[in-house]
Structures are given as C-alpha cells and as structure tokens.
C-alpha positions as CSV (number, residue, x, y, z in Angstrom):
1,M,113.6,65.6,103.1
2,S,111.0,67.2,100.8
3,V,109.8,65.5,97.6
4,P,110.1,67.7,94.5
5,T,107.0,68.4,92.3
6,P,106.9,65.8,89.5
7,V,107.7,66.8,86.0
8,G,104.9,65.2,84.1
9,R,105.4,61.4,84.4
10,V,108.8,61.9,85.9
11,H,109.0,61.7,89.7
12,Y,112.2,62.0,91.5
13,N,113.6,62.3,95.0
14,Q,115.3,65.4,96.3
15,P,118.7,65.4,94.7
16,R,121.8,65.5,96.9
17,A,125.5,65.8,96.4
18,V,127.5,62.7,97.3
19,M,131.0,61.3,96.8
20,V,131.3,58.0,95.0
21,R,134.3,55.6,94.5
22,E,135.2,53.7,91.4
23,P,134.8,50.0,92.0
24,E,138.1,49.2,90.3
25,N,140.0,51.9,92.3
26,L,138.6,52.5,95.8
27,N,141.2,55.3,96.3
28,S,139.6,57.4,93.6
29,S,136.4,59.3,94.4
30,H,134.2,61.7,92.4
31,S,131.5,64.2,93.1
32,A,128.1,63.0,92.0
33,I,124.4,63.9,92.3
34,Y,122.1,61.2,93.7
35,S,118.4,61.2,93.0
36,P,116.3,58.1,92.1
37,V,114.0,58.7,89.1
38,H,110.6,57.1,88.7
39,V,108.6,57.2,85.5
40,Y,104.9,56.7,85.9
41,V,103.1,54.8,83.1
42,D,99.6,53.4,82.6
43,N,100.2,49.8,81.6
44,K,102.8,47.1,80.8
45,K,102.9,48.1,77.1
46,E,104.0,51.6,78.1
47,T,106.5,50.2,80.6
48,D,108.1,48.0,77.9
49,T,108.2,51.0,75.5
50,V,110.0,53.2,78.0
51,L,112.3,50.4,79.1
52,A,113.3,49.8,75.5
53,A,114.0,53.5,75.0
54,W,115.9,53.9,78.3
55,P,119.4,54.0,76.8
56,D,118.3,56.7,74.4
57,L,116.6,58.6,77.2
58,M,119.8,58.5,79.2
59,K,121.8,59.7,76.2
60,M,119.4,62.7,75.9
61,L,119.9,63.4,79.6
62,D,123.7,63.1,79.2
63,N,123.6,65.5,76.2
64,A,121.6,68.1,78.2
65,I,124.0,67.8,81.1
66,E,127.1,68.1,78.9
67,T,125.5,71.3,77.3
68,L,124.8,72.7,80.8
69,L,128.4,71.9,82.0
70,T,130.1,73.6,79.1
71,A,129.0,76.9,80.5
72,V,130.7,76.2,83.9
73,P,134.1,77.9,84.1
74,S,137.0,75.5,84.7
75,K,139.1,75.7,87.9
76,E,142.2,76.5,86.0
C-alpha cells in the first residue's frame, strides 16, 4: 500500500474504507475511513502543546468533514 505525501507536519497512512461495529451493539455496523495520523514535532514542548490542543484539532477536523458532507446528496 502506498504512503501518501505528507501535508506539512501531518503524515498519514493510505486511507481505506472499513466497516466498524459499535461496542455496545455488535449487530450494528457503520461505514468508516481508517487512516492513522502522525504529527511530526521537534521536541517534547511541541509534543505537549499539540497533545493539549488535540481535542480542538479534532473538532476542527470534524467541522471540516461536516461541511464537506453537507454537499453529499442524501439517499432519500
């Protein structure tokens, strides 16, 4: 599997479509995209800074994905 070109400090594996189950209901599955993300930093201070901001970074990613998905026509 090829490795995508990094985006600045963000390195990630080739994304792939998968099906995942909810731990509380193993009969329910959802489509998902799997791709580990790695952020390259120069030292522990930068590591601590990025880790502290991780929830905010994930919220920014979620907002961008929600915006993207609003343009997808529904099945109905």
